[in-house]
Residue, then its C-alpha position, 0 to 999 in steps of 0.5 A: m909215449f903214444k899212450h900218454l899222447q892219446k890220454h892227455s889232450i893238452l899234451s897231444i895238441s901242444v906237441s903236435i903244434i910244436f912238431a908241425c912248426t919244427l917240420v916246417v922249419f926243417f924242410a922250408t928253413e929260408a921261407s920260415y925265416n922270411a915269414i917270421e921276419s915279416a910278422s915280427l916287423w908288423v908286431r914291433n911297429y904296432f905293439g912295440y911300445f905296448y910292451l914298454y907300458l906293460g912292463f912298467g905297469c907290472v912293476l907298479a902293480l906288484l909293488l902295490i900288492a906287496f905293500s898292501k894288506y894282501g902282502r901278508i897272505k901266506l902261500g900255504k897254511p898260516s903256520s907253514k914255514p918256507e919249504y926251501s932256505l933263502w939261499s936255495w930259493t934264491a939259487m933256484l929262481y936265479s938259475a931258472g930266471m936268468g941263467s946263461g944270459i948273464l954270461l952271454r951279455a956280461v961284457q958285450e951289452p955294457v960295452f955296446m951301450q957305452q959305445n952307442p949311448p941310448f940317451t944323453s942325460g949329462l952323465s958319463a957314458h959309463t954310467v948311462a951304459l950300466e944304467f940302461t943295462f940294469y933297466q933291461w935286466g932289472l925290476t921289469a924282467w923280474a916283475f914279469y916272472g913275479l906276476f906269474a909266480v904270485i898268481v900261480g902260487y896263490a892258486l896253487h898254495v892258497k886255493k889248492k888249484k892244479v898247476r896250470i895257468s888256466a887254474t888262475i882264471e877258472d873261477d871266472v871262465k867256465s868254458k873248457t875249450l877256452k881254458n885248454s886254449v890258455d894252457v896250450i898257448t902257455i905251453i907253446t910260448t914257454v917252449f919257444g922261449l926255452v929253445a931260444a935260450i938253449g939256441l943262444g947258450t949253445t951257440q955261445i959255448n961253441g963260440g967259446l970253444n972256437h976262441i980257446s982252440n982257434q978253430d971253427f967247430g961249426l953247426i954240427t957241434t952246436i947241435l951236438l951240444c943241444v943233444f947233450i944238454s937236453t939229455v942231462a936236463c932230462y935226467s935232472a928233471w927225471q930226478g925231480v926238484n930236490k935231487g936234480i934241479k936244486i943241486f945243479s942250481n946251487l952249484n951254478i950260483i957257487v961257481t958264478f959267485a966265484i968267477l964274479l969275486f975273482i974278476f972283482f978283486t983282480s980289477d979296480v974294486k973302488q971304481i966298480l963299487i962307485a959304478f955300481f952305486t952310482s948307476t943303481y941310484h940313477y936307474i932308480i930315479d930314472f926308472v919311470p922315464m926310461s920305462l915309458a921312453l919319455g923325452d930325452y930317455n927315448p932311444g928311438l924305435e930302432f934302438l928299442t926294437g933291437w934291444t928293449f922290445y926284444y928283452w921284454a918279449f924274452w922275459l914274457a916268453w920265460a915268465p910262464f915256466t919261470g913264474i910257475f917254477i918260482a911258485r912251486i918252490s915258494k910255499g910257506r912264504t908270504i906274498r910280500q916276501l915272494l914279490l919283494g924277494v923276486l924283484i929286489i934280490p936277483s936284480l941287485g945281484t945282476f946289477f953288481w954282476f954287470s958293474v964288475f964286468g962292464t966297468s972292468a971292460f971299460q977300463l980295458i978299452e981306456e988302456w988300449g986307447t982305441y976300441n976295434n970291436e973286440f967285445s962286439n961278438v955276443f957269443s965270444s966277448i966274455f972269452v975275449f975279456f978273460e984273456h986279459y986276466p990271470f988264469a984265462t984258460f981256466l976261466n974260459i973252460t970254467s965259463i963253458i962248463l957253467l954255461i952248460s950247467f945253467l942251460i941244464t937247470s933252465v931246461d930241467s926246470a922248464v921240462f918239469v913245469l911243462s910236465m905239470f901243465t900237461d899231466k893234469g896239473a900234477k905237482n909231481p908229474s909223470k916221468a913219461h911226460r918229462v921224457i916227451w918234453s925233453i925230446f920235443i924241446l930238443l927237436a925245436t931247438i935244433a930247428l931254431v939253430l938251423l933257422g939262425n944259420i940259414k943266411a950268412d948275414i944273420n945269426v941265432l940271436e937275430a932269429v931268436q929276436r924275431l921269433l919271440i917278438i911274435t910268440s910273446l904277443p898273446f901273453a902280453f895281452f893275457i897277463i893283463i887279464m890275469l892281473i885283473l882277475f887276481v886282484k879281484d880274487l884277493r879282494k874276496n879273501k877274508a882271512i888276511p893276517s893282522k900286522t901283529k901276526q906278520 
């Protein structure tokens, strides 16, 4: 391991920074949390709305590129075919891009939005709740991913560059120090985004175990779950994309789809379909004012801080590794196919997911007559929800297994991408790099879990929100530079296929 650290400067610098941050949290946990809280407050006050405008700008930019003549450019040789089938491609990008988050928020978020409407527009509270949930999980999230995917995919498959974010700017930036700095910032941002997801996911698994057993397994169990998931993910990343990551991703989608269909057909199918189409329609027509928080569609700074600003920071933190992973598996597709596929397919799938779980939860609340915050705990809400359906125990156990599997696919995808970053952009990085990143991701995750348990009145989610608001800020600026240079690069391309060849 030390041999690889000495040989690869970006690896050694990145690991040193992460290890130093981890040690500080281990030995000064409360002071670390207080510092993070102060810094995040400053970022939210001065740059919160910038996140909103950036998200809207990314969606608009990708749609313009997709429908322009540049959308016909193929990522690879003109004669090459997609490396993966549409099913496997969708399964892998969805597992890497959303994963356990849809289980974490399936019930809690729509119900919260119903009980605390972000805005009033003359629509029912049910429709507004789903519409705003769609907004936070839809086009904008996937636009962040898609932007990185198309820029890196173009550099990787068209310009034959190495798998590094700095490869997207190296034709315009000659400073090696600056390019290395970009790669290090990318790695640090990616690691923090990843450990945030693992921390949330393992805490939810712990919440599910507590709910099923009526016990409190506590912090040690969460840490052991982190160790287990990191170990299996390391093995999966060791096996590579085709043997490990692809298999886990396909299994995840199959099990997720089975749970979705079960809840769909054991609930009010008609109401779910009405809610899905109605909320999707209003999401589309209200997208611009929601994205810019205009007029009646501005839920206020406090609401945006607790929800949308955090989500945009989370998607930004995941964008480097998710985008690069999508780029890695998108060889043979056109820019248009990649962008529209990334924007539309997973967004519609997510909308239907939240329509099924959200509408079903709304109906349960109506049957109860009163709501006593049964679904307010983000870590146990879905397990409480399943108790009102047949085969509740089986559903809960299956969901816990699915959560573990989703986290494994997220971690193994990230480990693989981080290894490509640090192994001089290799498409099939050294297995030693995969082991090193698995170890340091585990250490950083344990530090975050400790951070989220330092005080009785906070949890891992709150610690994650504060951390990501800070760590994502550099990328909020860098993503603009990447987009400008990418458009400049596209305009130089003289080999754009004609429409008849498309």
